[in-house]
Backbone as numpy.savetxt, mean C-alpha at the origin, in Angstrom:
# Nx Ny Nz CAx CAy CAz Cx Cy Cz
1.24 -14.79 -14.11 0.18 -13.48 -13.96 1.19 -12.27 -13.68
0.94 -11.56 -14.99 1.46 -9.76 -14.55 0.64 -9.53 -13.68
0.91 -8.92 -12.59 0.28 -8.28 -11.68 0.43 -6.85 -12.04
0.67 -6.15 -12.94 0.91 -5.15 -13.81 -0.03 -5.06 -14.44
-0.57 -5.90 -15.12 -1.29 -5.96 -15.82 -2.96 -5.50 -15.23
-3.19 -6.01 -13.74 -4.32 -6.46 -12.96 -5.49 -4.68 -13.04
-4.75 -4.11 -13.16 -5.34 -2.76 -12.57 -5.53 -1.79 -14.41
-5.29 -1.81 -15.16 -5.33 -2.08 -16.93 -6.61 -2.73 -17.36
-7.13 -4.02 -16.99 -8.06 -4.75 -16.93 -9.11 -3.86 -16.35
-9.14 -3.60 -14.87 -10.65 -3.31 -14.35 -10.81 -1.89 -14.86
-9.54 -1.21 -15.53 -10.08 0.69 -16.05 -10.64 -0.11 -17.04
-10.50 -1.03 -17.67 -10.97 -1.22 -19.17 -12.51 -1.86 -19.26
-12.25 -3.11 -18.09 -13.36 -4.03 -18.23 -14.25 -2.88 -16.87
-14.48 -2.35 -15.96 -15.04 -2.01 -14.91 -14.80 -0.66 -14.21
-14.86 0.61 -15.57 -13.60 1.94 -15.24 -14.49 2.29 -14.42
-15.72 1.72 -13.79 -16.33 3.00 -13.03 -16.46 2.42 -11.58
-16.40 1.27 -11.58 -16.80 0.66 -10.22 -15.49 1.44 -9.30
-15.83 1.09 -8.28 -14.90 1.98 -7.55 -13.88 1.63 -7.01
-12.68 1.91 -6.85 -11.24 1.18 -6.85 -10.49 1.48 -5.33
-10.84 2.96 -5.22 -9.87 3.74 -4.24 -10.66 4.35 -3.48
-11.01 4.62 -1.97 -11.70 5.53 -0.93 -10.30 5.12 0.03
-9.87 6.91 -0.13 -9.02 7.52 0.96 -9.24 8.96 1.36
-9.49 9.15 2.33 -10.78 10.35 3.33 -11.59 11.39 2.52
-11.69 12.40 1.18 -12.54 12.55 0.95 -12.33 12.12 -0.85
-11.13 11.96 -0.88 -10.79 10.71 -2.36 -11.39 9.48 -2.41
-11.90 9.85 -3.96 -13.08 8.03 -4.38 -12.72 8.49 -5.40
-12.18 6.82 -5.89 -11.39 6.99 -7.44 -11.69 5.84 -7.77
-12.44 5.86 -9.35 -12.70 4.61 -10.21 -11.16 3.81 -10.62
-11.71 2.68 -11.10 -10.61 1.98 -11.52 -10.01 3.05 -12.87
-10.83 3.65 -13.59 -10.16 4.80 -14.71 -9.54 5.69 -14.17
-9.68 6.26 -13.12 -9.23 7.16 -12.73 -8.11 6.64 -11.73
-7.96 5.46 -10.97 -6.99 5.28 -10.82 -6.07 5.01 -11.12
-6.61 4.31 -12.44 -5.19 3.89 -13.67 -4.82 4.68 -14.24
-5.61 6.14 -14.50 -4.82 7.16 -15.10 -3.56 8.04 -14.17
-4.03 7.42 -12.57 -2.90 8.17 -12.14 -1.70 7.00 -11.57
-2.21 6.02 -12.04 -1.13 5.24 -11.76 -0.14 5.24 -13.14
-0.81 5.45 -14.36 0.35 5.55 -15.34 0.79 7.05 -15.27
0.19 8.55 -14.90 1.14 9.30 -14.92 2.32 9.37 -13.78
1.81 8.04 -12.85 3.80 8.48 -12.23 4.46 7.30 -12.52
3.99 5.99 -13.72 5.20 5.14 -14.34 5.20 5.98 -15.31
5.12 7.61 -15.83 5.67 8.22 -16.48 6.55 8.67 -16.17
6.80 9.34 -15.40 7.46 9.85 -14.15 8.73 9.21 -14.14
8.29 7.53 -13.85 9.22 7.06 -13.65 10.26 6.78 -15.20
9.29 6.97 -16.59 10.75 6.96 -17.47 10.98 8.30 -17.82
9.94 8.95 -17.33 11.32 10.52 -17.72 11.84 10.57 -16.50
12.81 10.02 -16.02 13.37 9.99 -15.10 14.89 8.87 -15.09
14.22 8.74 -16.04 14.90 7.28 -16.92 15.04 6.00 -15.40
14.10 5.47 -14.70 13.87 4.60 -13.97 13.60 3.68 -15.09
14.67 2.50 -13.98 14.29 1.54 -15.65 13.70 0.16 -14.25
13.64 -1.27 -15.06 13.09 -2.20 -14.31 14.10 -2.72 -13.41
14.12 -2.88 -12.39 15.11 -3.65 -11.60 15.52 -2.29 -10.54
15.32 -1.23 -11.12 15.29 0.10 -10.16 14.91 0.38 -8.78
15.53 0.43 -7.56 15.12 0.74 -6.14 14.21 1.88 -5.95
13.35 1.92 -5.67 12.13 3.19 -5.52 11.48 3.26 -4.32
12.44 4.16 -3.20 12.29 4.07 -2.04 10.95 4.87 -1.27
10.14 4.61 -0.78 8.94 5.69 -0.24 8.85 5.95 1.40
8.94 6.96 1.92 9.03 7.27 3.50 7.71 8.23 3.57
6.93 7.41 3.34 4.75 8.32 3.06 4.03 7.00 4.22
3.10 7.92 4.74 2.23 7.80 6.01 1.51 7.46 4.53
0.41 6.72 5.63 -1.28 5.88 4.29 -1.56 7.56 3.56
-1.47 6.81 2.36 -2.00 7.79 1.67 -1.67 7.27 -0.23
-2.27 8.02 -0.75 -2.79 7.63 -2.20 -1.40 7.59 -2.75
-0.49 8.45 -2.68 0.62 8.67 -3.43 1.31 7.11 -3.39
1.19 6.25 -2.23 1.66 5.72 -1.67 1.16 4.24 -2.42
0.23 4.12 -2.93 -0.80 3.30 -3.53 -0.30 3.37 -4.94
-0.15 4.06 -5.05 -0.07 4.53 -6.85 1.50 4.17 -7.03
2.47 4.28 -5.96 3.83 3.49 -6.24 3.82 2.28 -6.22
2.84 2.03 -5.60 3.11 -0.01 -5.29 2.33 -0.21 -6.98
1.78 0.45 -7.52 1.79 -0.03 -8.36 1.80 0.47 -10.04
2.61 2.12 -9.82 3.06 2.09 -11.03 4.81 1.22 -11.17
5.24 1.01 -10.22 6.42 -0.45 -9.87 5.82 -1.76 -10.55
4.45 -1.89 -10.11 4.10 -3.21 -10.78 4.20 -2.87 -12.47
3.72 -2.10 -13.15 3.76 -1.35 -14.86 5.17 -1.38 -15.22
6.08 -1.46 -14.24 7.00 -0.94 -14.79 8.58 -1.64 -14.84
8.19 -2.10 -13.74 9.37 -3.37 -12.93 10.56 -2.77 -12.82
10.25 -1.47 -11.62 10.93 -1.08 -10.81 10.53 -1.71 -9.48
11.13 -1.72 -8.55 10.99 -2.28 -7.43 10.86 -1.51 -6.03
9.78 -1.40 -4.93 9.67 -0.47 -4.18 10.17 -1.08 -2.61
10.51 0.38 -2.35 11.05 -0.49 -1.04 10.29 -0.08 0.07
9.30 -0.50 0.51 8.61 0.94 1.70 9.25 0.69 2.84
9.44 2.04 3.64 10.01 2.28 5.06 9.00 2.92 5.66
9.35 2.93 6.55 8.69 3.07 7.65 8.68 4.36 8.20
8.15 6.05 8.57 7.70 6.80 8.50 8.30 7.35 9.59
8.67 6.28 10.62 9.10 5.96 11.88 10.21 6.30 12.20
11.34 5.91 11.11 12.66 5.86 11.10 13.15 7.38 11.11
14.01 7.21 11.43 15.13 8.34 11.80 16.72 8.47 11.51
17.21 9.58 11.30 18.30 9.42 10.25 19.35 8.05 10.06
20.15 7.57 11.25 20.94 6.61 11.04 20.41 5.59 10.39
19.22 5.28 11.21 18.33 3.50 10.82 17.97 3.73 8.87
17.63 5.08 8.86 17.50 5.60 6.94 18.24 5.23 6.36
19.24 6.34 6.56 20.31 5.75 5.28 20.67 4.30 5.85
20.90 3.80 6.91 21.24 1.95 6.72 20.40 1.26 5.54
19.12 1.61 6.42 18.19 0.79 5.06 18.21 1.32 3.52
18.38 2.80 3.42 18.32 3.21 2.19 19.87 2.71 0.87
20.51 2.53 1.80 21.91 1.82 1.42 22.10 0.47 1.11
21.77 -0.80 1.98 21.44 -1.69 2.21 20.31 -1.79 1.19
19.47 -1.51 0.40 18.58 -1.62 -0.41 18.88 -1.61 -1.67
19.79 -0.34 -1.81 20.42 -0.57 -3.02 19.74 1.20 -3.63
19.02 1.73 -2.76 17.94 2.73 -3.70 18.42 3.76 -4.33
17.71 4.41 -5.58 18.57 5.11 -5.89 17.11 6.11 -6.60
15.83 5.93 -5.90 15.46 6.91 -6.21 14.16 6.79 -4.54
13.45 8.86 -4.23 13.10 8.56 -3.18 11.92 9.30 -3.09
10.82 8.90 -2.52 9.31 9.64 -2.82 8.94 9.69 -1.52
9.10 10.60 -0.89 8.70 11.37 0.32 7.52 11.91 1.03
7.06 12.22 2.13 6.75 13.31 2.36 7.33 14.21 3.18
6.84 15.58 3.06 7.55 17.01 2.55 8.17 17.14 3.99
7.22 16.46 5.46 7.91 16.57 6.57 9.88 15.65 6.43
9.99 15.07 5.73 11.10 14.71 5.22 12.51 15.17 4.87
11.93 16.56 4.71 12.50 17.50 3.49 14.20 17.39 4.59
14.18 18.17 5.70 15.45 18.49 6.48 16.04 17.28 6.59
15.53 16.22 6.90 15.87 15.42 7.34 16.79 14.10 5.85
16.09 14.03 4.81 16.91 13.53 3.72 17.85 14.87 3.85
18.29 16.14 3.56 19.18 17.09 3.34 20.27 16.67 4.47
19.84 16.30 5.24 21.46 16.00 7.00 22.08 14.49 6.10
21.48 13.50 4.91 21.79 11.82 4.77 22.45 11.88 3.22
22.18 13.67 2.67 22.07 13.11 1.29 23.49 12.81 0.98
24.62 13.49 1.83 26.04 12.44 1.21 26.11 11.59 1.34
25.66 10.71 2.67 25.61 9.37 2.39 24.86 8.15 1.21
23.53 8.71 0.61 23.01 8.25 -0.75 23.50 8.22 -1.55
24.97 7.83 -2.05 25.58 8.21 -3.14 24.66 8.13 -4.79
24.17 6.75 -4.33 23.00 6.06 -5.40 21.85 7.10 -6.00
21.49 7.84 -4.99 19.95 8.87 -5.18 20.55 9.78 -5.95
20.74 10.04 -6.86 20.74 10.68 -7.99 19.84 12.07 -7.42
20.28 13.60 -7.89 19.82 14.72 -7.31 18.19 15.40 -7.46
18.37 14.44 -8.53 17.06 14.53 -9.82 15.65 13.52 -9.15
15.48 12.66 -8.34 15.36 11.70 -8.06 14.79 11.54 -6.28
15.28 12.84 -5.94 14.51 13.17 -5.06 13.00 13.64 -5.09
12.48 13.01 -4.45 10.81 13.54 -4.63 9.47 13.79 -3.50
9.24 14.84 -2.91 8.91 14.97 -1.72 6.46 15.23 -2.59
6.01 14.71 -1.18 4.84 15.16 -1.43 4.13 15.87 -1.02
3.09 16.45 -0.59 2.96 17.64 0.13 2.91 18.76 -0.47
2.46 20.07 -0.31 2.13 21.95 -1.10 3.83 21.77 -0.94
4.74 22.04 -0.30 5.62 22.33 -0.09 6.37 22.25 -1.00
7.22 23.91 -1.71 8.39 23.43 -2.90 9.56 23.59 -2.28
10.81 22.76 -2.01 11.42 22.85 -1.53 12.69 23.14 -2.33
14.21 23.47 -2.51 15.23 23.57 -3.16 15.72 22.21 -2.89
16.22 22.17 -4.38 16.57 20.67 -3.85 15.62 19.12 -4.31
14.49 18.89 -4.23 13.52 18.13 -4.69 12.44 18.49 -5.43
12.13 17.39 -5.93 10.60 17.65 -6.86 9.40 17.23 -6.04
9.01 18.00 -6.70 7.25 18.12 -6.00 6.56 16.73 -7.02
5.90 16.16 -6.30 5.82 14.81 -6.51 4.23 15.65 -7.71
3.14 15.97 -6.93 2.14 16.20 -7.60 2.70 17.09 -9.03
3.46 17.85 -9.07 3.75 19.37 -10.41 4.33 17.55 -11.16
5.27 16.65 -10.90 5.33 15.73 -11.77 4.41 15.11 -12.33
3.92 14.84 -11.30 2.06 14.21 -11.97 1.65 14.84 -12.58
1.24 15.99 -12.50 0.44 16.50 -13.68 0.56 16.99 -14.86
2.38 16.94 -14.75 2.93 17.21 -15.90 2.95 15.79 -17.05
3.39 14.61 -16.50 2.95 13.69 -17.24 1.52 12.57 -17.85
1.41 12.12 -18.36 0.68 11.76 -19.56 0.01 10.41 -18.39
-1.35 10.34 -18.73 -2.15 9.37 -18.53 -1.93 8.16 -19.29
-1.15 8.15 -20.13 -1.55 7.29 -21.31 -0.55 5.84 -20.76
-0.99 5.11 -21.19 -0.19 3.77 -20.87 1.36 3.96 -21.03
2.26 3.53 -20.27 3.84 3.60 -20.11 4.30 2.70 -21.29
5.47 2.38 -21.29 5.64 1.38 -22.65 5.37 0.57 -21.74
5.67 -0.38 -22.49 5.19 -1.59 -22.33 6.58 -2.54 -21.48
7.20 -2.79 -20.26 8.36 -3.70 -19.39 7.89 -4.93 -19.84
8.82 -5.87 -20.07 8.78 -7.72 -20.64 9.33 -7.84 -18.77
8.14 -8.59 -18.22 8.46 -8.84 -17.00 8.46 -10.55 -16.98
8.75 -11.26 -16.08 8.81 -12.47 -15.98 8.61 -12.47 -13.82
8.10 -13.77 -13.81 8.27 -14.26 -12.36 8.52 -14.26 -11.18
10.04 -13.92 -11.93 11.00 -14.17 -11.24 12.03 -12.76 -10.62
11.08 -11.50 -11.44 11.21 -10.00 -11.30 11.02 -9.70 -10.00
12.18 -9.17 -9.23 11.53 -8.69 -7.65 10.16 -7.65 -7.85
10.06 -7.55 -7.25 8.29 -6.51 -6.79 8.55 -5.62 -5.53
9.22 -6.21 -4.69 9.13 -5.39 -3.27 10.61 -5.76 -2.32
11.20 -4.66 -1.49 12.13 -5.12 -1.03 10.67 -4.74 0.63
10.70 -5.77 1.78 10.18 -4.61 2.52 10.98 -5.56 4.04
11.35 -4.59 4.83 12.16 -5.01 6.28 11.34 -5.32 7.23
12.10 -6.18 7.90 11.75 -6.52 8.78 11.97 -5.54 10.55
11.16 -6.07 11.16 11.13 -4.83 12.45 12.70 -4.30 13.04
13.49 -5.66 13.33 14.99 -5.46 13.49 14.67 -5.36 15.43
13.36 -6.17 15.79 13.77 -6.44 17.03 14.93 -7.45 17.49
15.09 -8.79 16.55 15.96 -9.59 17.20 17.88 -8.77 16.49
17.33 -7.94 15.44 19.01 -8.18 14.96 18.79 -6.49 14.10
19.23 -6.60 12.97 19.74 -5.67 12.19 18.42 -6.06 11.68
17.58 -5.00 11.50 16.44 -5.17 9.56 16.91 -6.01 8.87
16.12 -6.84 8.31 16.67 -7.24 6.91 15.55 -7.33 5.78
16.20 -7.44 4.77 15.12 -6.96 3.65 15.14 -7.63 3.26
13.42 -8.53 3.05 12.52 -9.65 2.61 12.01 -9.35 1.07
12.83 -10.05 0.35 12.49 -10.04 -1.20 11.26 -10.60 -1.71
10.46 -9.71 -2.29 8.78 -10.59 -3.03 9.35 -10.72 -4.48
9.08 -11.34 -5.12 8.62 -11.51 -6.46 7.28 -11.04 -7.13
7.21 -10.83 -8.20 6.03 -10.99 -9.18 5.29 -12.29 -8.88
6.11 -13.20 -8.78 4.71 -14.24 -8.88 4.85 -14.58 -7.29
5.70 -14.41 -6.27 5.46 -14.09 -4.88 3.40 -13.06 -4.98
3.31 -11.91 -5.43 2.97 -11.34 -4.94 1.77 -11.82 -5.83
2.18 -12.63 -6.82 0.67 -13.26 -7.91 -0.21 -14.36 -6.90
0.90 -15.07 -6.12 0.50 -15.82 -4.92 -0.56 -15.46 -3.88
-0.06 -14.42 -3.82 -1.13 -13.24 -2.50 -2.77 -13.28 -3.37
-2.04 -12.86 -4.99 -4.00 -12.50 -5.07 -4.79 -13.71 -4.74
-3.92 -14.78 -5.30 -4.68 -16.08 -6.07 -5.45 -16.61 -4.50
-4.38 -16.53 -3.77 -4.36 -17.67 -2.41 -5.02 -17.33 -0.80
-4.88 -15.50 -1.38 -5.69 -15.13 -0.46 -6.95 -14.64 -0.56
-7.31 -14.46 -1.82 -8.94 -14.72 -2.59 -9.83 -15.72 -2.00
-9.30 -17.32 -2.92 -10.13 -17.67 -2.37 -10.30 -17.95 -1.05
-8.60 -18.09 0.04 -8.88 -18.36 1.27 -10.26 -17.47 2.10
-10.16 -16.55 1.73 -11.13 -15.46 2.52 -11.88 -15.06 1.84
-12.57 -15.92 0.45 -13.96 -15.88 -0.22 -14.16 -14.22 -0.31
-13.15 -13.77 -1.34 -13.77 -12.50 -1.71 -13.89 -12.86 -3.07
-14.67 -11.63 -3.19 -15.38 -10.90 -4.64 -15.01 -9.59 -5.56
-15.38 -9.88 -6.71 -15.41 -8.43 -7.10 -16.32 -7.17 -6.50
-16.95 -8.08 -5.71 -17.86 -6.64 -4.88 -17.71 -6.97 -3.31
-16.53 -7.34 -2.80 -16.20 -7.19 -1.47 -15.79 -6.14 -1.43
-15.65 -5.31 -0.84 -15.26 -3.89 0.02 -13.74 -3.69 0.79
-12.86 -3.46 0.97 -11.98 -4.05 1.90 -11.22 -2.85 2.20
-10.86 -2.44 3.98 -10.76 -1.80 4.76 -9.34 -2.21 5.34
-8.23 -1.36 5.37 -6.93 -1.11 6.06 -7.67 -0.04 6.29
-7.23 0.12 8.14 -6.36 1.12 8.90 -5.20 1.60 9.84
-4.66 0.06 9.42 -3.19 0.31 9.75 -1.88 0.63 8.72
-1.15 0.71 9.35 -0.12 1.14 7.75 0.80 -0.17 6.54
0.32 0.96 5.56 0.34 -0.37 4.68 1.72 -0.25 4.24
2.96 0.06 4.34 4.20 -0.17 4.25 4.92 -1.92 5.17
4.20 -2.75 5.79 5.16 -3.66 6.38 3.84 -4.49 4.95
3.80 -6.18 5.84 3.81 -7.22 4.74 2.37 -7.44 4.98
1.56 -7.16 6.10 0.73 -7.37 6.32 -0.63 -6.94 5.77
-0.53 -5.62 5.27 -1.15 -5.04 4.64 -1.11 -5.46 3.27
-0.61 -5.99 2.54 -0.05 -6.62 1.21 -1.37 -7.98 0.94
-1.17 -8.64 2.47 -2.75 -10.18 2.62 -3.68 -9.75 1.92
-4.47 -8.11 2.14 -5.71 -7.76 1.75 -5.25 -6.54 0.36
-4.35 -6.27 0.26 -4.25 -5.56 -0.91 -4.17 -6.06 -2.41
-3.67 -7.02 -2.62 -3.00 -8.27 -3.68 -4.45 -8.43 -3.83
-5.27 -9.82 -3.20 -6.39 -10.43 -4.10 -7.57 -8.61 -4.20
-7.52 -7.66 -3.46 -7.92 -6.49 -3.97 -8.32 -6.79 -4.81
-7.12 -5.85 -5.83 -6.79 -5.27 -7.38 -6.98 -6.73 -7.62
-6.72 -7.47 -7.44 -6.74 -8.95 -8.73 -8.04 -9.22 -8.97
-9.00 -9.56 -7.95 -10.55 -9.10 -8.14 -11.00 -7.81 -8.71
-10.77 -6.75 -8.57 -11.39 -5.39 -9.13 -11.82 -5.35 -7.70
-12.04 -5.47 -6.63 -12.26 -5.11 -4.94 -12.39 -3.54 -4.89
-12.94 -3.04 -4.41 -12.81 -1.48 -3.71 -11.93 -1.87 -2.63
-11.32 -0.56 -2.30 -10.47 -1.13 -1.41 -10.03 0.41 -0.53
-10.49 0.32 0.63 -10.81 1.59 1.85 -9.62 1.76 2.56
-9.04 2.98 2.22 -7.61 3.55 2.84 -7.72 4.28 3.74
-7.64 4.03 5.21 -7.22 5.20 6.23 -6.09 5.47 6.69
-5.97 7.26 6.71 -4.44 7.74 7.28 -3.65 6.95 8.33
-4.58 6.57 9.31 -4.46 6.19 10.71 -5.21 5.14 11.05
-5.92 4.71 12.21 -6.56 3.55 12.82 -7.27 4.25 14.13
-8.73 4.33 13.70 -9.24 5.36 15.66 -10.53 4.35 15.03
-10.91 3.80 16.06 -11.96 2.68 16.77 -12.95 3.84 16.16
-13.34 5.02 16.28 -14.79 5.37 15.67 -14.60 5.49 14.77
-13.98 5.92 14.23 -13.75 6.56 11.93 -13.81 4.63 11.54
-13.31 3.73 12.06 -13.21 2.47 11.56 -14.48 1.69 11.71
-15.26 1.87 12.69 -16.54 1.24 12.64 -17.36 2.12 12.05
-17.55 3.48 11.96 -18.69 4.52 11.14 -18.45 4.10 9.35
-16.90 3.45 9.12 -16.48 3.06 7.96 -17.23 2.14 7.50
-16.74 1.03 8.29 -17.49 0.03 8.23 -19.05 -0.28 7.28
-20.24 0.35 8.69 -20.84 0.60 8.39 -21.44 1.39 7.02
-20.72 2.48 6.68 -21.42 3.05 5.48 -20.98 2.45 4.33
-19.37 2.24 3.78 -18.86 1.47 3.08 -19.37 -0.16 2.99
-20.17 -0.40 3.81 -20.46 -2.16 3.97 -19.16 -2.85 3.66
-18.31 -2.59 3.95 -16.85 -3.07 4.57 -17.17 -4.87 4.75
-16.25 -5.63 4.13 -16.43 -7.00 4.13 -15.45 -7.93 4.68
-13.81 -7.17 4.03 -12.76 -7.78 4.97 -12.20 -6.77 5.22
-11.31 -7.69 6.03 -10.18 -6.21 7.08 -9.23 -7.21 7.96
-7.96 -6.23 7.39 -6.45 -6.62 8.12 -6.38 -6.08 9.48
-6.68 -6.38 10.62 -5.67 -5.61 11.64 -5.10 -6.29 12.72
-4.41 -5.87 13.27 -3.52 -6.15 14.36 -3.63 -6.52 15.67
-3.64 -7.07 16.60 -4.51 -7.44 17.73 -4.53 -6.52 18.35
-3.93 -5.53 18.74 -4.39 -4.26 19.67 -5.24 -3.20 18.77
-5.33 -3.76 17.38 -6.45 -2.88 16.97 -7.58 -3.59 17.29
-7.98 -4.66 17.18 -9.05 -5.60 18.03 -9.92 -4.88 19.54
-8.89 -5.05 19.88 -8.48 -4.82 21.30 -9.64 -3.42 21.64
-8.69 -2.94 20.79 -8.80 -0.98 20.78 -10.46 -1.03 20.24
-10.70 -1.92 19.46 -12.09 -1.80 18.89 -13.03 -2.15 19.93
-12.91 -3.41 20.44 -13.98 -3.87 20.76 -14.35 -3.20 22.73
-13.40 -2.83 22.94 -12.88 -2.10 24.12 -13.88 -0.74 23.93
-13.97 -0.01 22.91 -13.99 0.96 22.32 -16.07 1.26 22.47
-16.13 2.58 22.98 -17.41 2.38 23.21 -18.07 2.81 21.71
-17.50 2.79 21.02 -18.41 3.10 19.87 -18.28 1.87 18.76
-17.83 0.49 19.40 -18.12 -0.58 18.94 -19.69 -0.95 18.73
-19.43 -2.16 18.00 -21.81 -2.44 18.21 -22.08 -3.48 16.62
-21.71 -4.60 17.40 -21.81 -5.84 16.32 -23.14 -5.19 15.56
-24.85 -4.71 15.21 -25.17 -4.22 14.18 -24.29 -3.17 12.84
-23.26 -2.59 13.51 -22.72 -1.57 12.27 -21.87 -2.45 11.96
-20.71 -3.43 12.42 -20.83 -4.52 11.61 -20.91 -5.45 10.79
-22.38 -5.44 10.38 -22.67 -6.91 10.37 -22.37 -7.65 8.73
-21.70 -5.86 8.23 -21.36 -6.70 6.64 -19.90 -6.82 6.88
-19.20 -7.11 7.70 -18.03 -8.20 7.96 -18.20 -9.53 7.48
-17.54 -9.83 6.79 -17.54 -11.54 6.53 -15.97 -12.13 6.95
-14.96 -11.36 7.00 -13.92 -11.58 7.67 -13.14 -10.49 8.56
-12.66 -11.48 9.31 -11.41 -10.36 10.32 -10.42 -11.02 10.41
-8.92 -10.59 9.71 -7.96 -11.12 9.40 -6.73 -10.68 10.65
-6.18 -10.76 11.32 -4.99 -10.26 12.49 -3.30 -10.93 12.45
-2.96 -10.61 12.26 -1.46 -10.87 12.44 -0.26 -9.67 13.06
0.24 -10.84 13.37 1.64 -9.87 14.50 1.82 -9.57 16.05
1.45 -11.22 16.38 1.42 -11.27 17.65 1.63 -12.63 18.05
2.39 -12.93 19.00 1.48 -14.44 19.18 0.46 -15.02 20.56
0.13 -16.31 20.21 -1.25 -16.60 20.24 -2.31 -16.11 20.01
-2.26 -15.71 18.78 -3.41 -15.03 18.41 -3.86 -15.53 16.92
-4.86 -15.91 16.27 -5.20 -16.54 15.25 -4.79 -15.53 14.07
-4.42 -16.74 13.38 -4.46 -15.85 12.37 -5.35 -15.14 11.33
-6.72 -15.86 11.19 -7.59 -15.46 10.48 -8.92 -15.74 11.88
-9.98 -14.97 11.35 -11.35 -15.19 11.77 -12.12 -14.60 10.33
-13.23 -15.40 10.44 -13.54 -15.60 9.68 -15.45 -16.50 9.97
-16.38 -16.24 8.78 -17.79 -16.37 9.51 -18.66 -15.79 8.61
-19.64 -17.03 8.82 -20.46 -16.44 8.08 -21.41 -15.04 7.38
-21.78 -14.22 6.05 -21.91 -13.22 5.75 -23.50 -13.65 7.02
-23.65 -12.12 8.00 -25.39 -11.73 8.45 -25.07 -12.62 10.12
-23.95 -12.78 10.33 -23.86 -13.91 11.89 -23.77 -12.65 12.50
-23.39 -12.05 13.88 -23.44 -12.05 15.08 -21.30 -12.15 15.30
-20.88 -10.96 15.15 -19.94 -10.89 15.87 -19.81 -10.56 17.34
-20.91 -10.55 18.71 -20.56 -9.70 19.58 -20.02 -10.78 19.92
-19.36 -12.03 19.75 -19.47 -13.23 20.52 -17.56 -13.05 20.86
-17.21 -11.70 19.53 -16.02 -11.66 19.30 -15.24 -10.62 20.63
-16.33 -10.21 21.22 -15.33 -9.50 23.33 -15.51 -10.33 24.01
-14.09 -10.17 24.34 -13.52 -10.97 25.35 -12.90 -12.14 24.89
-12.88 -12.25 23.59 -11.72 -13.13 23.01 -10.14 -12.93 22.87
């Protein structure tokens, strides 16, 4: 499977179906595909080629989602880094991953300026910042995208063994290690988890945690494979979570245990409001179930206290 072909196919065959919801933005597959094409063409204009590493230092945002699918089209390799990293740790991972392009929040401008001398693989024209700020020594993400074409980028020949991403471990028992996922591995995420979680093209997936960690891809990849709706929160908040599930008719969520505990402890928790949920997946702690599923329409009130 060429995972870079998934978004264009949905843009062609179900163009008006909602692809992405983030804050006030609701993008159809046609609209989201156009935005991803713009970024892919920005990569081409910067001579970013197949196999080149593109690091992101971003909170949950549209730019991060666009980067994930732009590299899928172009053969570049995304290196999602946590925005909690600081100078020494950030420089070490950027060097270790052989990163040649950085897309970061404007909040990181000063930090990146301080470590530029250590990042010899990153050319001056390949520092890109999101946000409205226009700072010397950095390109502005929105300006680059607006100047780029919405047409499909030049076709890149990809095989399953080509790299798609490098995700770093937390480093709790040593130095962080880069975990490599190929296009084949991500294609398996698409098909295996779509089947396991009984997703369909009409499913609605919500993610409220950071999408720079691998757990997010457990639902992100099958959502795109099926052409389902993907709802992304900037951060987790129990009230917003409950309201979103009820308003959007969310069917599938992936959460860490602390989020589930916070949800069940919240005064906003309501089994009635969450009745659309068909699957709650959880990863990230010992002695926790890897997945909780239930038939559609059954109560989840029994979850309280589990």
